N, C-alpha and C positions, 0 to 999 in steps of 0.2 A: 247832321246827326240826331239832333233832339227830335226833329219831326219823325225820322225814321223809327226811334225808340217808341215815340207815343202811339205812332200807328201801328207797330206790332202789338201793344199793350191793348189798345181798344179793339184790334181785329181778334184777338184771343178772348176778350171780356165775354161775348156771348155764349162761347162754349164753356167758359168756366162758371158762369151762372147756371147753365143748365146742369153741369156737373155737380155743382153744390146743391142744387134743389132735388135733383134725381137721386143722387148717390151719398154726399158727404151728410147732409141733413138727416134723412132716413137712418143712415148707419150709426150716427151719433145718438140719435133718438132711441134706436132700437136697444144700445148699451145701457141708456139710461132706465129704459121701462121693464129691461130684463132683470133689473134689481128691485123690481117692486111688484106689487099686487094691484093690479088696476082694471078698471073697466072703462066704458067709455064716458064716464063722469068723474069719476075720482081715483085717485091712486095713493098707495101707502109704501114707503121706502122700507125695504126689508133686507138690504144688503147681498150678500151672496147665497142667501137661502135656497133662491130657485136653482142656483147651479150645483148647490151642495145635492139638493133632491134629485135632479137631473143625473149625477153623478154616482150616486148611492143606491138609488131605488132600480131594481133589476127590471122592472116593466118600462122603464125609460133608459137605462145606459145599454140595455141589450141593443138598442138603435144604432149605437157607437160600433160595436162589434159586427152586426149584421151590415151595416153600411160599408165597413172596411172590407169584409169578405166579398160583399157584392161588386165593390168597384175593382178590386184587384183581379178576382176571376173573370169577369165580363172583359175587363180590358185585355187581359193576358190572351185569353181565347181568342178574341177578335183580332188581336194583332197577329197572332200567329196563323189561323185560319184564313183570314183574309189575304196574307201575303201569297200563301200557295195557291188559293183561288185565282188571285190576280196573276200569278205566274201562269197559269193553266190557261186562263183567257186572254193572255197577251202572245200565247204560242201560236202556231201554224196549224190552227183548226178551223175548218170551214163554218161551223155553226157558232162562232164565238160571240158573234152580235146577238143573236138569240138567246144564248147563254147569259150574256151581260144584262139583257132586259129581264130575265127571269130571276136573276140574283138580285136585281134592284127593286123587284116587285114588292117585297115587304116593306119598303121604305114609303110607299104609296100608300098603303093602309094606316089607318090612325091606331095609335098604340091602344086604345081603350077597345078597339074592335078586335084586335089581336089578342089583347088579354081575355076578351069575353069566349072568343072563338076557342082558344087553346084551354080554357078552363074546362069547356065542354068536350074538349078532345082528351083531356086528362081525368075524366071523371073516372072513379076506382071501378065500376061495373058496367056502365054505358058507354064510357070512352071510346073513340076510334083508335087510340093508341094501344090501350090495354086489350081491346078485340083483335088489333093485328099482332100483338105479342101472344095471344092466346092461340094463333094459328100455329105458333112454334113450341106450344106446350108449356109457356110462361104462365106464372100465377099473376092475378091481379094486382097492380102496384097502386097505392094511395097516394098519387104524386103530390097532390096539394094538402091533404089531411094529416100526413105523417109529419110530425114538427122536425124530424131530423132530414127529412128529403124535400120539404116543399120551397125553402130557400133556393137550394139548386135547381130545382125545377123551373123556377121562374127565371134563375141565370140562363138555363138552356135556352128559353123563350127569347130573353133579351139578346142573347148572341145571335140566335136565327135572324132577330129583327136588324140588330145593328151591323151584321157583316155586309149589308149592301153599301152603306156609305163608306165604311172602311176598304171595301174592295174597290170601290170607284176611285178613291184617292190613291191606294196603290197602283191600279191600272194606269192613272195619269202620270203617276211618278216614274213607273216601269217603261212607259211609251216615250218619256222624255230622254231616257239614256241613248247616248250616242250609239249607233250600231257598229261603229268602228271598233269599239272594246270587244265585242264579241267576235267580230273578223280576225282580229289580232289574236285573241285566244285562241280560235280555231286553227290560225297557222302554227301558233305553239304546241297544239295538240291537247288543248284542253277538252274535257268531256262536259257533259250537261250538269254534272253535281258541281264541278270546279267554277264553271261559268256562274251557276245559281249562286254560290256562296262568296265567290271572289270578285264578282262583278254587279250581279242585280242586287244582293241584299246590301252590299256596302253603298252604292250609287242611289238605292230607294231610300235611304235613311232619312232624307227630309219628310218623304210622305210617311214613314213608319213613325217618326215624331209626332207629325200631326194627327196620325191614329191615336198613338198612346195618349197624348194629351187630351183630345176629344173624348176619347172612350172613358179615360179616367174620370175626368169631372163629370161626364155624364151619369157614371156608375155613382158617383158621390151624391148626385142630385136626384137620383132616380126616386121617382114617385107614382107615377100614372099606371104603369104596367103592373106593379105590385098591388096598387089598391084595386085594380080591375079583377085582378086572380085572386086575391087571398084577402084584401083589406087589413093585412098585417097579421092574418091567423096563420094556422091554428094558434091560439093563445096570443103569444108575442113572436112567435118563430119567424116570422117573415117581416117584423117592424123594423124599418129602416128610420133614420133621423126625419126625414121628412114626413113619413106617415105619422110618426109620434107628435111631431109638431102639430100636424093637421089635428089629429085626435083631441089634444090638449086644447086647442084652440076651439074646436067644435063643444068642446065640454064646459067651456067659459073661464078656463085657467090661462088668462091672457099673459100674465106675467111668465108664467112657466114656459109657455109656447113660444114666446120671445126670447126667452134664456135658451130653448133648444135652437133657435134659429141662430143666435149668437155664436153657439159651440159648433153648429154647422158651418157657419161662416169662418170661425177660426180654423176648424179641421181643414176645409178646404184649401184655406190660404196657406197652412203649414205644410201641407202636402202637394198642392198643385204647383205653386209658385217655384219651389226648390226643384220640382221634377221638370218643369220647363226651363229652367234655368240649365240644369245638367245636360238635358237633350239638345239645347241649343248650342251650348259650349262643345259638345261631341260634333255636332253638325259643322260647325265652324273649324275645328281642329281637323276633320276629315278633308 
């Protein structure tokens, strides 16, 4: 019995050491240096001043608001749109394999390339989108230069790119549903709408939960698409937590950027973990 216990402990030791070095030590170190003014040679302890500045300075705390808007909207739209697209692609259509390839295509292109491409397409006077809208008599729209519209323009591009993975997850979930459920429903006289909301949606819940969790956490951590399209501008209109942390670090405010990282870590933990627990509990109950 004793040998079995020692074997288990030594078996876990390498993984525990790796976890300690890669996660625990950097996390503890980040919490400490978030309460200092530091460079690569010295540091000075200042308590919670970095956190106070991050939460009171508008150019910094706007990132929290924008991050939450970005995460909730991108997640919600992807969850709904991808579900209905997946339902369509799992139906009895002849070209569904070709259409699945088209839907998946955006995931094959790098996020930076997509950001640069859509920045050109959204140009207020020369962009392809405004030229297309102009054919219907619409006035030019400053998609990325209008502070009230820029963040939502990026959200639209993020949704376009993220639909691919979400749809693939849904397709896999829907295809795994036993066909006998639909056969029984047809015998009972159920129509397409009833089968969709009484069979497909409930039984595809594990896939839906995966899409929600991945999309939400991805939205909270988003950086590359925003940086490629606006760099956080105009002004601070599209700044999210990750872009603000990057800007502060690039400017040499290492303690302030570390505090931003800690705030982002806490925010993701407080939102993502309870969400995951809630979704998994519903999945078990069903």
